[in-house]
C-alpha positions as CSV (number, residue, x, y, z in Angstrom):
1,X,0.0,0.0,0.0
2,X,2.8,2.4,0.8
3,X,4.3,1.8,-2.6
4,X,1.1,2.7,-4.3
5,X,0.8,5.9,-2.3
6,X,4.4,6.8,-3.3
7,X,3.5,6.3,-6.9
8,X,0.2,8.2,-7.0
9,X,0.7,10.9,-4.4
10,X,3.4,13.0,-5.9
11,X,1.4,13.6,-9.1
12,X,-1.7,14.6,-7.3
13,X,0.2,16.7,-4.8
14,X,1.5,18.9,-7.7
15,X,-2.0,19.2,-9.0
16,X,-3.2,20.1,-5.5
17,X,-0.5,22.7,-5.1
18,X,-1.8,24.4,-8.2
19,X,-5.4,24.2,-7.0
20,X,-4.5,25.6,-3.6
21,X,-2.3,28.4,-5.1
22,X,-5.2,29.7,-7.2
23,X,-7.8,29.1,-4.4
24,X,-5.8,31.2,-1.9
25,X,-5.0,33.9,-4.4
26,X,-1.2,33.2,-4.6
27,X,-1.5,32.5,-8.3
28,X,-4.0,34.4,-10.4
29,X,-6.1,33.4,-13.4
30,X,-3.8,35.3,-15.8
31,X,-0.9,33.3,-14.5
32,X,-2.8,30.0,-14.9
33,X,-3.7,30.9,-18.5
34,X,-0.1,31.8,-19.3
35,X,1.2,28.6,-17.8
36,X,-1.3,26.5,-19.6
37,X,-0.6,28.3,-22.9
38,X,3.1,27.6,-22.4
39,X,2.6,23.9,-21.5
40,X,-0.1,23.0,-24.0
41,X,1.1,25.3,-26.8
42,X,4.9,24.8,-26.5
43,X,6.3,22.4,-23.8
44,X,4.1,19.4,-24.3
45,X,4.2,19.6,-28.1
46,X,8.1,19.7,-27.7
47,X,7.9,16.6,-25.4
48,X,5.8,14.7,-28.0
49,X,8.0,15.9,-30.8
50,X,11.2,14.6,-29.1
51,X,9.6,11.3,-28.0
52,X,8.1,10.5,-31.4
53,X,11.2,11.6,-33.4
54,X,13.3,9.0,-31.5
55,X,10.8,6.2,-31.3
56,X,11.5,2.8,-32.9
57,X,8.3,2.9,-35.0
58,X,8.6,-0.8,-35.9
59,X,8.8,-1.9,-32.3
60,X,6.5,0.6,-30.6
61,X,3.4,0.5,-32.8
62,X,2.1,-2.9,-32.0
63,X,-1.4,-3.6,-33.4
64,X,-2.6,-5.4,-30.3
65,X,-1.6,-2.5,-28.1
66,X,-3.4,0.1,-30.2
67,X,-6.4,-2.1,-30.8
68,X,-6.9,-2.7,-27.1
69,X,-6.6,0.9,-26.1
70,X,-8.6,2.5,-28.9
71,X,-11.4,-0.1,-28.8
72,X,-11.9,1.0,-25.2
73,X,-11.8,4.6,-26.2
74,X,-14.4,4.2,-28.9
75,X,-16.6,2.2,-26.5
76,X,-16.4,5.2,-24.2
77,X,-17.5,7.5,-26.9
78,X,-20.3,5.3,-28.1
79,X,-21.7,4.6,-24.7
80,X,-21.3,8.3,-23.7
81,X,-23.1,9.5,-26.9
82,X,-26.1,7.1,-26.7
83,X,-26.4,7.4,-22.9
84,X,-26.5,11.2,-23.1
85,X,-29.0,11.1,-26.0
86,X,-31.4,8.4,-24.8
87,X,-31.0,8.2,-21.1
88,X,-30.5,11.9,-20.3
89,X,-32.4,13.4,-23.3
90,X,-29.5,15.6,-24.5
91,X,-29.4,17.2,-27.9
92,X,-27.3,15.4,-30.6
93,X,-24.6,18.1,-30.4
94,X,-24.4,17.9,-26.6
95,X,-24.3,14.1,-26.9
96,X,-21.3,14.2,-29.2
97,X,-19.5,16.5,-26.7
98,X,-20.4,14.2,-23.8
99,X,-19.2,11.2,-25.8
100,X,-15.9,13.0,-26.4
101,X,-15.4,13.1,-22.6
102,X,-15.6,9.3,-22.5
103,X,-13.2,9.1,-25.5
104,X,-10.4,11.4,-24.5
105,X,-8.5,10.2,-21.4
106,X,-5.7,12.3,-19.9
107,X,-2.9,10.4,-21.5
108,X,-0.2,13.0,-21.1
109,X,-0.7,15.0,-17.8
110,X,-1.8,11.9,-15.8
111,X,-0.9,8.8,-17.8
112,X,2.7,9.7,-18.4
113,X,3.8,10.7,-14.8
114,X,1.8,7.9,-13.1
115,X,3.3,5.3,-15.4
116,X,6.8,6.7,-15.0
117,X,6.4,6.8,-11.2
118,X,5.2,3.2,-11.1
119,X,7.3,1.5,-13.7
120,X,10.2,3.8,-14.6
121,X,11.0,6.0,-17.6
122,X,11.8,3.0,-19.8
123,X,8.1,1.9,-19.5
124,X,6.9,5.0,-21.4
125,X,7.7,3.6,-24.9
126,X,4.2,2.1,-25.2
127,X,2.7,5.3,-23.7
128,X,4.2,7.4,-26.4
129,X,3.0,4.9,-29.1
130,X,-0.6,5.5,-27.8
131,X,-0.1,9.3,-27.4
132,X,1.3,9.5,-31.0
133,X,-2.1,9.0,-32.5
134,X,-4.3,9.9,-29.5
135,X,-5.1,13.5,-30.3
136,X,-5.3,13.0,-34.0
137,X,-7.6,9.9,-33.5
138,X,-9.8,11.5,-30.9
139,X,-10.2,14.8,-32.6
140,X,-10.9,13.1,-35.9
141,X,-13.7,11.0,-34.3
142,X,-15.2,13.9,-32.3
143,X,-15.0,16.6,-35.0
144,X,-16.3,14.2,-37.7
145,X,-19.3,13.2,-35.5
146,X,-20.0,16.8,-34.6
147,X,-19.9,18.0,-38.2
148,X,-22.1,15.1,-39.3
149,X,-24.7,16.0,-36.6
150,X,-24.5,19.7,-37.4
151,X,-24.8,19.1,-41.2
152,X,-27.7,16.7,-40.9
153,X,-29.6,16.8,-44.2
154,X,-27.0,18.8,-46.0
155,X,-24.0,17.9,-48.1
156,X,-21.2,16.1,-46.2
157,X,-18.6,16.9,-48.9
158,X,-17.1,19.8,-46.9
159,X,-16.7,17.7,-43.7
160,X,-13.2,16.3,-44.4
161,X,-11.7,19.7,-45.0
162,X,-13.3,21.0,-41.8
163,X,-11.9,18.1,-39.8
164,X,-8.4,18.6,-41.1
165,X,-8.5,22.3,-40.7
166,X,-9.6,22.0,-37.0
167,X,-7.1,19.2,-36.3
168,X,-4.0,21.1,-37.6
169,X,-4.8,24.1,-35.5
170,X,-4.0,21.9,-32.5
171,X,-0.4,22.4,-31.2
172,X,-0.2,18.8,-29.9
173,X,-1.0,17.4,-33.4
174,X,1.6,19.7,-34.9
175,X,4.2,18.5,-32.5
176,X,3.3,14.8,-33.2
177,X,3.3,15.4,-37.0
178,X,6.8,17.1,-36.9
179,X,8.1,14.2,-34.7
180,X,6.9,11.7,-37.3
181,X,8.5,13.8,-40.1
182,X,11.9,13.8,-38.4
183,X,11.7,10.1,-37.5
184,X,10.7,8.9,-41.0
185,X,13.1,11.2,-42.9
186,X,16.1,10.3,-40.8
187,X,17.2,13.9,-40.5
188,X,19.9,14.4,-37.9
189,X,19.0,17.5,-35.8
190,X,21.7,19.8,-34.5
191,X,22.7,18.9,-30.9
192,X,22.3,22.5,-29.8
193,X,18.7,22.5,-31.1
194,X,17.8,19.2,-29.4
195,X,19.4,20.3,-26.1
196,X,17.3,23.5,-26.2
197,X,14.2,21.4,-26.9
198,X,15.1,19.1,-24.0
199,X,15.3,22.1,-21.6
200,X,11.8,23.0,-22.5
201,X,10.7,19.3,-22.2
202,X,11.9,19.1,-18.6
203,X,9.5,21.7,-17.6
204,X,6.5,20.2,-19.4
205,X,4.9,17.8,-17.0
206,X,5.5,19.5,-13.6
207,X,4.4,22.9,-15.0
208,X,1.4,21.3,-16.7
209,X,0.3,19.4,-13.6
210,X,0.6,22.6,-11.5
211,X,-1.4,24.6,-14.1
212,X,-4.0,21.8,-14.3
213,X,-4.6,22.2,-10.6
214,X,-5.3,25.9,-11.2
215,X,-7.6,25.2,-14.1
216,X,-9.6,22.7,-12.1
217,X,-10.2,25.3,-9.4
218,X,-12.4,27.2,-11.9
219,X,-14.6,24.2,-12.8
220,X,-16.7,23.9,-9.7
221,X,-19.4,21.2,-10.2
222,X,-22.8,22.8,-11.0
223,X,-25.9,20.6,-11.6
224,X,-26.1,17.9,-14.2
225,X,-24.6,15.5,-11.6
226,X,-26.2,12.4,-12.9
227,X,-24.8,13.0,-16.4
228,X,-21.4,13.9,-15.0
229,X,-21.1,10.8,-12.9
230,X,-22.3,8.7,-15.7
231,X,-19.6,9.8,-18.1
232,X,-16.9,9.8,-15.5
233,X,-17.8,6.2,-14.8
234,X,-17.6,5.4,-18.5
235,X,-14.2,7.0,-18.7
236,X,-12.7,5.5,-15.5
237,X,-14.3,2.1,-15.6
238,X,-15.5,1.0,-19.0
239,X,-12.4,2.1,-20.9
240,X,-9.7,0.3,-18.8
241,X,-11.9,-2.8,-18.4
242,X,-12.3,-3.2,-22.1
243,X,-8.7,-2.5,-22.7
244,X,-7.6,-5.0,-20.1
245,X,-10.0,-7.7,-21.4
246,X,-8.9,-7.2,-25.0
247,X,-5.3,-7.0,-24.1
248,X,-5.5,-10.3,-22.2
249,X,-7.3,-11.9,-25.2
250,X,-4.6,-10.6,-27.6
251,X,-1.7,-11.6,-25.4
252,X,-0.3,-8.1,-24.7
253,X,3.1,-8.0,-23.2
254,X,3.4,-6.8,-19.6
255,X,4.8,-3.5,-20.6
256,X,2.1,-2.9,-23.2
257,X,-0.7,-3.9,-20.8
258,X,0.6,-1.5,-18.1
259,X,0.7,1.4,-20.4
260,X,-2.6,0.8,-22.2
261,X,-4.7,0.1,-19.1
262,X,-3.1,2.8,-16.9
263,X,-3.7,5.4,-19.7
264,X,-7.3,4.2,-20.2
265,X,-7.9,4.4,-16.5
266,X,-7.1,8.2,-16.3
267,X,-9.6,10.9,-16.0
268,X,-11.0,12.8,-19.0
269,X,-8.4,15.2,-20.3
270,X,-8.7,19.0,-20.4
271,X,-9.2,18.6,-24.1
272,X,-12.7,17.3,-23.3
273,X,-13.5,20.8,-22.1
274,X,-11.7,22.4,-25.0
275,X,-13.7,20.4,-27.4
276,X,-17.0,21.2,-25.7
277,X,-16.0,24.9,-25.6
278,X,-15.1,24.9,-29.3
279,X,-18.6,23.9,-30.2
280,X,-20.5,25.5,-27.3
281,X,-22.0,22.2,-26.2
282,X,-22.2,20.6,-22.8
283,X,-19.4,22.8,-21.4
284,X,-20.6,22.5,-17.8
285,X,-20.7,18.7,-18.0
286,X,-17.3,18.6,-19.6
287,X,-15.7,21.0,-17.1
288,X,-17.1,19.2,-14.1
289,X,-16.3,15.8,-15.5
290,X,-12.6,16.8,-15.8
291,X,-12.6,18.0,-12.2
292,X,-14.4,15.1,-10.6
293,X,-12.7,12.5,-12.9
294,X,-9.3,13.9,-12.0
295,X,-10.1,13.5,-8.2
296,X,-11.5,10.0,-8.8
297,X,-8.4,9.0,-10.8
298,X,-6.7,8.5,-7.5
299,X,-8.9,5.5,-6.9
300,X,-8.8,4.2,-10.5
301,X,-5.0,4.4,-10.5
302,X,-4.8,2.7,-7.2
303,X,-7.0,-0.2,-8.4
304,X,-5.1,-0.8,-11.6
305,X,-1.7,-0.5,-10.0
306,X,-2.9,-3.3,-7.7
307,X,-4.1,-5.4,-10.5
308,X,-1.3,-5.0,-13.0
309,X,2.0,-6.9,-12.3
């Protein structure tokens, strides 16, 4: 038990420090916005760029790994969409936004540090394989579904262009794309350049976790609690259970199983709120789901760290 506490507690303490700093007025909203702009717009894209540019693509991208994780993610989206639509009577657009909450787990800000704390930095190769297509995959699913719903009865010919335009405005996707470009081209980057990028990368996760705490302070739960707890349960329970079951059936290695299940067991990422805000749909549900899900990730992480070898 003490070992599990040592794995989980440092990550959530940093989030807690950020939460308390904003709550007590030691760090203002402008500071939080600036910190999150730095981490999400620069530091984390640099982290993804460096990780993917040096990945062994042939060894890292195992079909069983990706199938197990993304089958769970798609199940989260599907259950979230139909549950919101037919159990809670939400509009089609709100249902897509709620489905996106079940689709987009916090693979970077929670999945990476908890996996590293538990299993060491060498265990992150499978995490980066998942993350490499996480934002592109999730945004492609979410944006396509939203555009189909909004264009009901009209021509769908413009949807692919809208999807690509929205995706490539995302800094994370740009960082991932550039990482693949360097990896596949075999270009040798100047050492001074990579050292500079590495300096930025070192700040990425601690700064992002602290900033996430400040962001979460803003999103106080307000109403819609049945819908919020429904989609948080889908995110924290359905996704990792399906990933674990499929991974077992497909014979995932221990390392792949750890990375895929732990990532699937994380709370909805802040991108769930950004997606809802982009379309002006289910913003309150998304914001509160990120807050409550992050708090409940302590339990889900504890459970799966106990289950996984």
